[in-house]
N, C-alpha and C positions, 0 to 999 in steps of 0.2 A: 516555555522554559525560560525562567528569568535569571538562571545562573550564568556567570561569565563564561565566555568561550574558552576552550582549552588553548594553551599556548605552545604545547609541544606536540609533535606528530604522534599518531597512534602506532604502537608497535604491534607486531604480529601476536606476541604473547598476550598483550592486553585485549586484543580482539577475541582470542580464544577464551580468556577468562570471563569476558563479558557474555559470550555465548553460553558458557556453563552457568553463569549467574542467571541468565534469562531462563534457562531450563529449570533451575531450582525454583524460581519464583512462579513458573508456569505449571507446576505439577498439579494434577487434578485427581484426588483420591476417589475411587469408586468403592464398592463393597468388598470385592475380592482382589482388586489390583489398583495401582495408581498409574495414570497415564502421564507421559512426558510429551512436551511439544515435539512434533516431528519435523516441522519445516521452519527454517530460519532465513530471514532476509536481513542481511547486514549492510548498512549504508555508511560509507566513509567519505570524507572530504576528497575532492578531486586530486589534491596533492598526495594524500595518503594512498589513494587508489593507484595513482601512477607509480609511486615508489614501490608498492607491494605487488603490483600486477604480476611480476614474474614468479612469485611464490604463492599466489592464491591457491593453486591446487594443493600445495603442501599445508597451507593454513587450514583448508577444509579437511584434509586427511587427519591432521593432528587435533583439530577441534572435535572430530568424530571420536577419536580415541579418548580425548579428555571427557567427553560426554559419557562414554561407556564406563570410564574409570569412576566418574562421579556417581553414576547410578550404582555401581558395585559398592562404593563406599557407603552410600546412603542406605543400601539394602543390608549392609553388614550388621548382624545382630550384636547388641551390647552384651557384656559378660552376664548381666542380670537376666537378659532374655535367653541366652544360651543355657543358663542354669535353671531356667523356667521360674525365676523369682518374680520377674515382671512380664507383663503381657505386651506384645508388640502393639504400639499405638496406631500405626498406619499400615495398610496393606502394601505388599511388595511393589516396587516400581518396575514397570515393564519397559524394555527397550522397544521402540516402534518396529512393527513387523517389516515395514518397507525400508528400514534403516533411517539414518539421519539425512536430511536434505538441506544443504546449506548453500546459499547464494550470496556472494560478496559483490556489492554494486556501488556505483558512484551516487552520492547524495546530491541531487540537483537543486536542493533548496538554495536560495540566494545568500542567506546569512549564516551558512555553516562555517565553522572554524576548523583549521587543521587539528586533529586529535579527537574530534567528536566521533563517537560510535553510537549509532542508533540501530537497534535490533527489533524487528517485528516478527514474532513467531506464531505459529498456528498449532493448536492442539487438535489433531485430526486423526481419524482412522482411515488411511488411504484405501480407496476402493479400486484405483487404477494406478499403473506405474507412472502416469503423467505427474510432473512436478506441480504440487498444489492441489491435486485431485483428492476427493474424499469429502466426507461430511464434517464440516468444521463445527467444533463445540465451544471453542474459546480462543481468544487471542490475548497475548500479553506483549507489551512494548517496554523496552528498557533503553535508557540513554545515559551516556557518560559525557559530562561537560566539565572540563577543567578539574577533574577529580571528584566532582559531585555526581552521584548516581541517582536516578529516579526511575520509577516504574509505574505502570498502571494497567489494569485489566481492560480488555476490550469486550464489547457486547457480542453475543452470538450473531452469526451472519449466515445467509443462505449459502448453499454449496456453489462453487464457481461454475460458470457455463463453459463454452468452448475454449475461452482463453484459459491460461494456466495459473492465474493468480487473482485472488480477490481479497488480499489483506488490506488492513486499514493503516493509516499513518498518523492519525490524531484521535483524541478522545471524541466520542459522539457529540455533535453540535446540533444546534437548532436547524430545522429543515431550511433549505435555500428558499429565498423569496420566490414565490410562484410554484414551489413544490408542494404537492398535496398528496394525501393518501390515495392510492389507485382506486379504492372503492368509491371515493368521492367524485371521480371523474368518469363519465361514460362517453363524453364527446367534448371537443374543444369549446371553450367559452366563446360566445359570439364575437368577442373582440380580440380573440387570440389569433395570431398568425400561424402558429404551429404548436405541436405537442411533442415533448421529449420524454421518453420513458427509459428508466435505467435502474440498475442495482449498484449500490455502494455499501459501505460498512453500516450505514443506517438502515438498510433494507431496500425494499422495492419502492420506487417513487415515480411520480409524473410531474413534469414541469410544463407550464403553459407560457409560451413566448408571447408577451403582450407589448413588447417594445420592438422596434425595427432593428435594433442591434443589441446583442447580449455578449457578456464575457463569461466563459466557462473555465473552471479550474479549481484548484484547492483553496485559493484565496489566502488571506493572511492580513496581518496588521496594516501593511502598506499596499495591499492588493485588493481592489474591489472586484467582486464577482457577482453576477446575477444568478448563476447556477453554481453553487458551491458543492464540491464533491468531497466526501470523506473516504480517502483512499491513500495509496502509497505515494512516497515522494517522487516516484517515476513520473507521475502526473504533475505538470508545472503549476505553480500558483496561478498564473494567467496562461492557460494552455492554448485556447483559441478564441477568436471572436467570430460570431455568427451574425451575418447582416442580411437583411431583406431589402431588395431594391423596390422602392415604393412604386415606381413606374411599371415595372414588368412583373413584380411579384416573385422574381427569382431569388433564391437564397445563395449566399456566398460565404465561404469559410476562410479565415486567415489564421494559419498555423503560427503560433508564437512560442512553441514549446522547444525543449531540448531533445526530447526523445520521440517526437513525431506524432502525427495524427493521420488516420486513414479514413477514407470514405468508401464504404462498400468494399473494403479490402485493399483499395488502391491508396498508396501514400500521397498525401497532399503536399504540395511544394511548401517549403519553409519560407516564411516571410522575414526571417531574422538572419542577419549577417553580422560578423564582427570585423571591424576595420580599425587597425591599430589598437586593439583591445577595447574598442568602443562598440556597444551593441546598437545596431540600427535596424529599423523596420523598413523593409523594401516595399511594403504595401502590396504584397502578392496575395491574390485570392484564388480559390478554387470553387467552381460551381457545385452546389449541393442539389441532388435530385429531390423531387417532392417526397420521396420515401427513401431513407438511407440509414445505414448502420455506421455510426461514427465511432472509431476506436481511438482512445487516448493512451499512447505508449503501450498498447496491447495489454492494458491493465483493466480499464473500464470501457464499456461499450454502451453507447447511447442509441436508442431507437428513435430516429427523427421522423416526423410525419407532418407535412404542411397541412394547413386547414383545408386547402383545396383538394387534398388527397383523402380527407376523412369521410 
């Protein structure tokens, strides 16, 4: 996004209107019905989130009512249709069977400005009551920057696993260096130290670790990553570093994120601290077993396997 950042805080009403806009732009017509996105992740600047935290439940409630009203309005037949002069162009829009699912969260991107509203929605038919469960058919993202609005469709993605969210935060990008289609890999390359298998918005992938230290995260213009993930802003641009000790062959993880990293379900200690507003790396690492499930902000999960465990 090259538009200038917003200069005024986001209001609760603007957030609701952006959710409604996202719904309209994410409609998917079928033959007998039209589906509306059911799940919405709304990301706000930390200042806006702090200011509105006390009324988030009310925002969610009124956004749900606004979505219902918009569907009713869109479904209302024109005079010509009621007089049977014209044929209805699109099938009726259905309200999601499981209701609207709206989460308002802090945007952890480093260059977000107050007033920015980013929304990532999922067009899904929920199969379970879990947030984000169901077979996803489409994603759409919308963003408001300083009065400028943009949107783009997301590619289809596989259903989420045990975690509750599998949304994406950016348009599909080229595979990360070292990431190859799973069918092309049956065993680690002779020179690889480890293999990492994962699912993100781009599908199922495998990454071969051929360096003794890699950076994992969403990446960005000023952030180098060896393993670049296509996922929600909950995952930091530089989420963690994975290091192999050449003498012992032991792997170590350094958590650099805001929302945390887990190793086999256990939270890794954060290596970041803030002193007088300045971000500092304490150089804290956690050992990683030869086979481990690494979770990033409970959004993306990596299946790590060292070469010695293959």
